[in-house]
N, CA, C and O atoms as a Maestro MAE file, in Angstrom:
{
 s_m_m2io_version
 :::
 2.0.0
}

f_m_ct {
 s_m_title
 :::
 protein
 m_atom[220] {
  # First column is atom index #
  i_m_mmod_type
  r_m_x_coord
  r_m_y_coord
  r_m_z_coord
  i_m_residue_number
  s_m_chain_name
  s_m_pdb_residue_name
  s_m_pdb_atom_name
  i_m_atomic_number
  :::
  1 25 10.955 18.678 65.921 1 A "MET " " N  " 7
  2 3 10.671 17.284 65.767 1 A "MET " " CA " 6
  3 2 11.456 16.740 64.722 1 A "MET " " C  " 6
  4 15 11.458 17.437 63.708 1 A "MET " " O  " 8
  5 25 12.133 15.685 64.671 2 A "ASP " " N  " 7
  6 3 13.081 15.243 63.519 2 A "ASP " " CA " 6
  7 2 12.234 13.960 63.204 2 A "ASP " " C  " 6
  8 15 11.602 13.300 64.029 2 A "ASP " " O  " 8
  9 25 12.346 13.714 61.758 3 A "LEU " " N  " 7
  10 3 12.081 12.479 61.266 3 A "LEU " " CA " 6
  11 2 13.240 12.008 60.149 3 A "LEU " " C  " 6
  12 15 14.083 12.791 59.711 3 A "LEU " " O  " 8
  13 25 13.145 10.666 59.778 4 A "VAL " " N  " 7
  14 3 13.826 10.125 58.781 4 A "VAL " " CA " 6
  15 2 13.083 9.773 57.455 4 A "VAL " " C  " 6
  16 15 11.947 9.303 57.519 4 A "VAL " " O  " 8
  17 25 13.647 9.970 56.347 5 A "VAL " " N  " 7
  18 3 12.820 9.500 55.326 5 A "VAL " " CA " 6
  19 2 13.983 8.950 54.169 5 A "VAL " " C  " 6
  20 15 15.100 9.469 54.188 5 A "VAL " " O  " 8
  21 25 13.707 8.029 53.311 6 A "PHE " " N  " 7
  22 3 14.493 7.846 52.142 6 A "PHE " " CA " 6
  23 2 14.560 8.924 51.194 6 A "PHE " " C  " 6
  24 15 13.565 9.533 50.802 6 A "PHE " " O  " 8
  25 25 15.807 9.169 50.807 7 A "ASN " " N  " 7
  26 3 16.201 10.344 49.990 7 A "ASN " " CA " 6
  27 2 15.333 10.191 48.497 7 A "ASN " " C  " 6
  28 15 15.169 11.217 47.836 7 A "ASN " " O  " 8
  29 25 14.847 9.024 48.047 8 A "ASP " " N  " 7
  30 3 14.110 9.078 46.867 8 A "ASP " " CA " 6
  31 2 12.648 8.906 46.977 8 A "ASP " " C  " 6
  32 15 11.927 8.438 46.096 8 A "ASP " " O  " 8
  33 25 12.240 9.367 48.255 9 A "ASN " " N  " 7
  34 3 10.744 9.302 48.422 9 A "ASN " " CA " 6
  35 2 10.286 10.756 48.275 9 A "ASN " " C  " 6
  36 15 10.030 11.481 49.236 9 A "ASN " " O  " 8
  37 25 10.210 11.095 47.074 10 A "THR " " N  " 7
  38 3 10.059 12.452 46.689 10 A "THR " " CA " 6
  39 2 8.477 13.029 47.205 10 A "THR " " C  " 6
  40 15 8.240 14.170 47.599 10 A "THR " " O  " 8
  41 25 7.788 12.234 47.117 11 A "ARG " " N  " 7
  42 3 6.205 12.537 47.513 11 A "ARG " " CA " 6
  43 2 6.209 12.907 49.158 11 A "ARG " " C  " 6
  44 15 5.626 13.885 49.624 11 A "ARG " " O  " 8
  45 25 6.933 11.994 49.892 12 A "ALA " " N  " 7
  46 3 7.033 12.209 51.226 12 A "ALA " " CA " 6
  47 2 7.694 13.552 51.610 12 A "ALA " " C  " 6
  48 15 7.211 14.387 52.374 12 A "ALA " " O  " 8
  49 25 8.939 13.633 50.926 13 A "ILE " " N  " 7
  50 3 9.713 14.862 51.132 13 A "ILE " " CA " 6
  51 2 8.888 16.068 50.808 13 A "ILE " " C  " 6
  52 15 8.921 17.066 51.527 13 A "ILE " " O  " 8
  53 25 8.225 15.994 49.846 14 A "ARG " " N  " 7
  54 3 7.415 17.281 49.292 14 A "ARG " " CA " 6
  55 2 6.356 17.593 50.345 14 A "ARG " " C  " 6
  56 15 6.126 18.755 50.679 14 A "ARG " " O  " 8
  57 25 5.724 16.566 50.855 15 A "LEU " " N  " 7
  58 3 4.646 16.788 51.867 15 A "LEU " " CA " 6
  59 2 5.465 17.360 53.169 15 A "LEU " " C  " 6
  60 15 5.138 18.439 53.664 15 A "LEU " " O  " 8
  61 25 6.437 16.659 53.643 16 A "TYR " " N  " 7
  62 3 7.013 17.213 54.803 16 A "TYR " " CA " 6
  63 2 7.369 18.670 54.686 16 A "TYR " " C  " 6
  64 15 7.081 19.489 55.559 16 A "TYR " " O  " 8
  65 25 8.052 18.982 53.498 17 A "ARG " " N  " 7
  66 3 8.449 20.323 53.329 17 A "ARG " " CA " 6
  67 2 7.284 21.410 53.357 17 A "ARG " " C  " 6
  68 15 7.376 22.512 53.899 17 A "ARG " " O  " 8
  69 25 6.095 20.881 52.632 18 A "LYS " " N  " 7
  70 3 4.710 21.853 52.841 18 A "LYS " " CA " 6
  71 2 4.382 22.012 54.330 18 A "LYS " " C  " 6
  72 15 3.949 23.074 54.777 18 A "LYS " " O  " 8
  73 25 4.587 20.989 55.041 19 A "LEU " " N  " 7
  74 3 4.387 21.029 56.521 19 A "LEU " " CA " 6
  75 2 5.472 21.818 57.382 19 A "LEU " " C  " 6
  76 15 5.320 22.051 58.581 19 A "LEU " " O  " 8
  77 25 6.492 22.172 56.699 20 A "GLY " " N  " 7
  78 3 7.439 23.091 57.406 20 A "GLY " " CA " 6
  79 2 8.645 22.379 57.952 20 A "GLY " " C  " 6
  80 15 9.365 22.867 58.823 20 A "GLY " " O  " 8
  81 25 8.853 21.062 57.331 21 A "PHE " " N  " 7
  82 3 10.111 20.510 57.835 21 A "PHE " " CA " 6
  83 2 11.206 20.899 56.706 21 A "PHE " " C  " 6
  84 15 10.934 21.125 55.527 21 A "PHE " " O  " 8
  85 25 12.405 20.932 57.248 22 A "GLU " " N  " 7
  86 3 13.557 21.198 56.428 22 A "GLU " " CA " 6
  87 2 14.752 20.147 56.498 22 A "GLU " " C  " 6
  88 15 14.995 19.642 57.594 22 A "GLU " " O  " 8
  89 25 15.519 19.788 55.372 23 A "SER " " N  " 7
  90 3 16.394 18.739 55.355 23 A "SER " " CA " 6
  91 2 17.685 19.378 56.255 23 A "SER " " C  " 6
  92 15 18.112 20.520 56.088 23 A "SER " " O  " 8
  93 25 18.164 18.507 57.141 24 A "ILE " " N  " 7
  94 3 19.231 18.818 58.056 24 A "ILE " " CA " 6
  95 2 20.272 17.814 57.916 24 A "ILE " " C  " 6
  96 15 20.060 16.705 57.426 24 A "ILE " " O  " 8
  97 25 21.398 18.209 58.349 25 A "LEU " " N  " 7
  98 3 22.603 17.131 58.555 25 A "LEU " " CA " 6
  99 2 22.850 17.184 60.023 25 A "LEU " " C  " 6
  100 15 22.895 18.224 60.680 25 A "LEU " " O  " 8
  101 25 23.019 15.882 60.516 26 A "ILE " " N  " 7
  102 3 23.363 15.721 61.959 26 A "ILE " " CA " 6
  103 2 24.560 14.929 61.999 26 A "ILE " " C  " 6
  104 15 24.524 13.711 61.823 26 A "ILE " " O  " 8
  105 25 25.844 15.701 62.272 27 A "PRO " " N  " 7
  106 3 27.107 14.892 61.950 27 A "PRO " " CA " 6
  107 2 27.090 13.655 62.733 27 A "PRO " " C  " 6
  108 15 27.651 12.664 62.263 27 A "PRO " " O  " 8
  109 25 26.468 13.593 63.959 28 A "GLU " " N  " 7
  110 3 26.772 12.231 64.702 28 A "GLU " " CA " 6
  111 2 25.916 11.060 64.030 28 A "GLU " " C  " 6
  112 15 26.213 9.885 64.246 28 A "GLU " " O  " 8
  113 25 24.841 11.418 63.206 29 A "LEU " " N  " 7
  114 3 24.283 10.305 62.436 29 A "LEU " " CA " 6
  115 2 24.797 9.956 61.291 29 A "LEU " " C  " 6
  116 15 24.656 8.779 60.961 29 A "LEU " " O  " 8
  117 25 25.409 10.732 60.532 30 A "GLU " " N  " 7
  118 3 25.793 10.769 59.192 30 A "GLU " " CA " 6
  119 2 26.613 9.267 58.907 30 A "GLU " " C  " 6
  120 15 26.442 8.661 57.849 30 A "GLU " " O  " 8
  121 25 27.367 8.844 59.809 31 A "ALA " " N  " 7
  122 3 28.095 7.715 59.533 31 A "ALA " " CA " 6
  123 2 27.256 6.481 59.419 31 A "ALA " " C  " 6
  124 15 27.396 5.593 58.577 31 A "ALA " " O  " 8
  125 25 26.293 6.547 60.456 32 A "GLN " " N  " 7
  126 3 25.172 5.327 60.484 32 A "GLN " " CA " 6
  127 2 24.243 5.537 59.256 32 A "GLN " " C  " 6
  128 15 23.989 4.562 58.549 32 A "GLN " " O  " 8
  129 25 23.791 6.598 59.002 33 A "LEU " " N  " 7
  130 3 23.145 6.731 57.705 33 A "LEU " " CA " 6
  131 2 23.613 6.271 56.435 33 A "LEU " " C  " 6
  132 15 22.997 5.635 55.579 33 A "LEU " " O  " 8
  133 25 25.000 6.757 56.436 34 A "GLU " " N  " 7
  134 3 25.664 6.219 55.198 34 A "GLU " " CA " 6
  135 2 25.821 4.761 55.143 34 A "GLU " " C  " 6
  136 15 25.707 4.100 54.111 34 A "GLU " " O  " 8
  137 25 26.096 4.278 56.345 35 A "SER " " N  " 7
  138 3 26.427 2.721 56.526 35 A "SER " " CA " 6
  139 2 25.029 1.914 56.094 35 A "SER " " C  " 6
  140 15 25.039 0.770 55.638 35 A "SER " " O  " 8
  141 25 24.002 2.593 56.284 36 A "GLU " " N  " 7
  142 3 22.737 2.048 55.967 36 A "GLU " " CA " 6
  143 2 22.300 1.981 54.355 36 A "GLU " " C  " 6
  144 15 21.398 1.235 53.974 36 A "GLU " " O  " 8
  145 25 22.968 2.760 53.552 37 A "ARG " " N  " 7
  146 3 22.715 3.048 52.270 37 A "ARG " " CA " 6
  147 2 22.498 1.458 51.545 37 A "ARG " " C  " 6
  148 15 23.233 0.476 51.653 37 A "ARG " " O  " 8
  149 25 21.505 1.575 50.954 38 A "THR " " N  " 7
  150 3 21.050 0.181 50.260 38 A "THR " " CA " 6
  151 2 21.940 0.012 49.029 38 A "THR " " C  " 6
  152 15 22.602 0.981 48.655 38 A "THR " " O  " 8
  153 25 22.005 -1.202 48.344 39 A "PRO " " N  " 7
  154 3 22.802 -1.520 47.144 39 A "PRO " " CA " 6
  155 2 22.504 -0.502 45.963 39 A "PRO " " C  " 6
  156 15 23.325 -0.063 45.158 39 A "PRO " " O  " 8
  157 25 21.039 -0.203 46.042 40 A "SER " " N  " 7
  158 3 20.574 0.505 44.817 40 A "SER " " CA " 6
  159 2 20.975 2.173 45.198 40 A "SER " " C  " 6
  160 15 20.588 3.022 44.394 40 A "SER " " O  " 8
  161 25 21.617 2.544 46.216 41 A "GLY " " N  " 7
  162 3 21.993 3.983 46.525 41 A "GLY " " CA " 6
  163 2 21.027 4.622 47.345 41 A "GLY " " C  " 6
  164 15 21.279 5.794 47.628 41 A "GLY " " O  " 8
  165 25 19.960 4.119 47.801 42 A "ARG " " N  " 7
  166 3 18.912 4.675 48.665 42 A "ARG " " CA " 6
  167 2 19.535 4.771 50.075 42 A "ARG " " C  " 6
  168 15 20.142 3.859 50.636 42 A "ARG " " O  " 8
  169 25 19.283 6.088 50.602 43 A "ARG " " N  " 7
  170 3 19.703 6.160 51.873 43 A "ARG " " CA " 6
  171 2 18.545 7.147 52.728 43 A "ARG " " C  " 6
  172 15 17.699 7.785 52.102 43 A "ARG " " O  " 8
  173 25 18.614 7.172 53.961 44 A "ARG " " N  " 7
  174 3 17.668 7.995 54.731 44 A "ARG " " CA " 6
  175 2 18.307 9.367 54.946 44 A "ARG " " C  " 6
  176 15 19.522 9.473 55.116 44 A "ARG " " O  " 8
  177 25 17.496 10.398 54.937 45 A "VAL " " N  " 7
  178 3 17.927 11.816 55.285 45 A "VAL " " CA " 6
  179 2 17.099 12.179 56.491 45 A "VAL " " C  " 6
  180 15 16.095 11.541 56.807 45 A "VAL " " O  " 8
  181 25 17.595 13.327 57.220 46 A "VAL " " N  " 7
  182 3 16.784 13.650 58.323 46 A "VAL " " CA " 6
  183 2 16.433 15.028 58.017 46 A "VAL " " C  " 6
  184 15 17.148 15.874 57.481 46 A "VAL " " O  " 8
  185 25 14.986 15.163 58.515 47 A "MET " " N  " 7
  186 3 14.267 16.377 58.166 47 A "MET " " CA " 6
  187 2 13.900 16.904 59.761 47 A "MET " " C  " 6
  188 15 13.903 16.184 60.760 47 A "MET " " O  " 8
  189 25 13.616 18.229 59.712 48 A "ARG " " N  " 7
  190 3 13.464 18.691 61.174 48 A "ARG " " CA " 6
  191 2 12.419 19.976 60.989 48 A "ARG " " C  " 6
  192 15 12.547 20.790 60.075 48 A "ARG " " O  " 8
  193 25 11.416 20.034 61.946 49 A "LYS " " N  " 7
  194 3 10.530 21.083 61.995 49 A "LYS " " CA " 6
  195 2 10.659 21.478 63.542 49 A "LYS " " C  " 6
  196 15 10.585 20.631 64.431 49 A "LYS " " O  " 8
  197 25 10.849 22.789 63.771 50 A "ARG " " N  " 7
  198 3 10.770 23.395 65.014 50 A "ARG " " CA " 6
  199 2 9.388 23.726 65.346 50 A "ARG " " C  " 6
  200 15 8.727 24.413 64.567 50 A "ARG " " O  " 8
  201 25 8.858 23.254 66.536 51 A "LEU " " N  " 7
  202 3 7.680 23.346 67.105 51 A "LEU " " CA " 6
  203 2 7.480 24.558 67.720 51 A "LEU " " C  " 6
  204 15 8.522 25.060 68.141 51 A "LEU " " O  " 8
  205 25 6.390 25.243 67.924 52 A "LYS " " N  " 7
  206 3 6.211 26.321 68.597 52 A "LYS " " CA " 6
  207 2 6.077 26.332 69.973 52 A "LYS " " C  " 6
  208 15 5.071 25.803 70.446 52 A "LYS " " O  " 8
  209 25 6.927 26.853 70.734 53 A "GLY " " N  " 7
  210 3 6.921 26.734 72.208 53 A "GLY " " CA " 6
  211 2 7.924 25.852 72.508 53 A "GLY " " C  " 6
  212 15 8.087 25.566 73.694 53 A "GLY " " O  " 8
  213 25 8.777 25.262 71.497 54 A "GLY " " N  " 7
  214 3 9.823 24.152 71.744 54 A "GLY " " CA " 6
  215 2 11.125 24.991 71.943 54 A "GLY " " C  " 6
  216 15 11.173 26.180 71.626 54 A "GLY " " O  " 8
  217 25 12.140 24.336 72.466 55 A "ALA " " N  " 7
  218 3 13.462 24.820 72.647 55 A "ALA " " CA " 6
  219 2 14.221 24.941 71.542 55 A "ALA " " C  " 6
  220 15 15.377 25.355 71.630 55 A "ALA " " O  " 8
  :::
 }
 m_bond[219] {
  # First column is bond index #
  i_m_from
  i_m_to
  i_m_order
  :::
  1 1 2 1
  2 2 3 1
  3 3 4 2
  4 3 5 1
  5 5 6 1
  6 6 7 1
  7 7 8 2
  8 7 9 1
  9 9 10 1
  10 10 11 1
  11 11 12 2
  12 11 13 1
  13 13 14 1
  14 14 15 1
  15 15 16 2
  16 15 17 1
  17 17 18 1
  18 18 19 1
  19 19 20 2
  20 19 21 1
  21 21 22 1
  22 22 23 1
  23 23 24 2
  24 23 25 1
  25 25 26 1
  26 26 27 1
  27 27 28 2
  28 27 29 1
  29 29 30 1
  30 30 31 1
  31 31 32 2
  32 31 33 1
  33 33 34 1
  34 34 35 1
  35 35 36 2
  36 35 37 1
  37 37 38 1
  38 38 39 1
  39 39 40 2
  40 39 41 1
  41 41 42 1
  42 42 43 1
  43 43 44 2
  44 43 45 1
  45 45 46 1
  46 46 47 1
  47 47 48 2
  48 47 49 1
  49 49 50 1
  50 50 51 1
  51 51 52 2
  52 51 53 1
  53 53 54 1
  54 54 55 1
  55 55 56 2
  56 55 57 1
  57 57 58 1
  58 58 59 1
  59 59 60 2
  60 59 61 1
  61 61 62 1
  62 62 63 1
  63 63 64 2
  64 63 65 1
  65 65 66 1
  66 66 67 1
  67 67 68 2
  68 67 69 1
  69 69 70 1
  70 70 71 1
  71 71 72 2
  72 71 73 1
  73 73 74 1
  74 74 75 1
  75 75 76 2
  76 75 77 1
  77 77 78 1
  78 78 79 1
  79 79 80 2
  80 79 81 1
  81 81 82 1
  82 82 83 1
  83 83 84 2
  84 83 85 1
  85 85 86 1
  86 86 87 1
  87 87 88 2
  88 87 89 1
  89 89 90 1
  90 90 91 1
  91 91 92 2
  92 91 93 1
  93 93 94 1
  94 94 95 1
  95 95 96 2
  96 95 97 1
  97 97 98 1
  98 98 99 1
  99 99 100 2
  100 99 101 1
  101 101 102 1
  102 102 103 1
  103 103 104 2
  104 103 105 1
  105 105 106 1
  106 106 107 1
  107 107 108 2
  108 107 109 1
  109 109 110 1
  110 110 111 1
  111 111 112 2
  112 111 113 1
  113 113 114 1
  114 114 115 1
  115 115 116 2
  116 115 117 1
  117 117 118 1
  118 118 119 1
  119 119 120 2
  120 119 121 1
  121 121 122 1
  122 122 123 1
  123 123 124 2
  124 123 125 1
  125 125 126 1
  126 126 127 1
  127 127 128 2
  128 127 129 1
  129 129 130 1
  130 130 131 1
  131 131 132 2
  132 131 133 1
  133 133 134 1
  134 134 135 1
  135 135 136 2
  136 135 137 1
  137 137 138 1
  138 138 139 1
  139 139 140 2
  140 139 141 1
  141 141 142 1
  142 142 143 1
  143 143 144 2
  144 143 145 1
  145 145 146 1
  146 146 147 1
  147 147 148 2
  148 147 149 1
  149 149 150 1
  150 150 151 1
  151 151 152 2
  152 151 153 1
  153 153 154 1
  154 154 155 1
  155 155 156 2
  156 155 157 1
  157 157 158 1
  158 158 159 1
  159 159 160 2
  160 159 161 1
  161 161 162 1
  162 162 163 1
  163 163 164 2
  164 163 165 1
  165 165 166 1
  166 166 167 1
  167 167 168 2
  168 167 169 1
  169 169 170 1
  170 170 171 1
  171 171 172 2
  172 171 173 1
  173 173 174 1
  174 174 175 1
  175 175 176 2
  176 175 177 1
  177 177 178 1
  178 178 179 1
  179 179 180 2
  180 179 181 1
  181 181 182 1
  182 182 183 1
  183 183 184 2
  184 183 185 1
  185 185 186 1
  186 186 187 1
  187 187 188 2
  188 187 189 1
  189 189 190 1
  190 190 191 1
  191 191 192 2
  192 191 193 1
  193 193 194 1
  194 194 195 1
  195 195 196 2
  196 195 197 1
  197 197 198 1
  198 198 199 1
  199 199 200 2
  200 199 201 1
  201 201 202 1
  202 202 203 1
  203 203 204 2
  204 203 205 1
  205 205 206 1
  206 206 207 1
  207 207 208 2
  208 207 209 1
  209 209 210 1
  210 210 211 1
  211 211 212 2
  212 211 213 1
  213 213 214 1
  214 214 215 1
  215 215 216 2
  216 215 217 1
  217 217 218 1
  218 218 219 1
  219 219 220 2
  :::
 }
}
């Protein structure tokens, strides 16, 4: 399961890590995520959790 979260949303990132998510890079998405960077420098990052029984 993948999700995206703003890189400065530390409370959410901490919660997701506690729930087993890890930050990852998906090369195909990096250009889009970088182009969405806000003037203040905020950008979204991808986090992933492997589900039991999933591929």
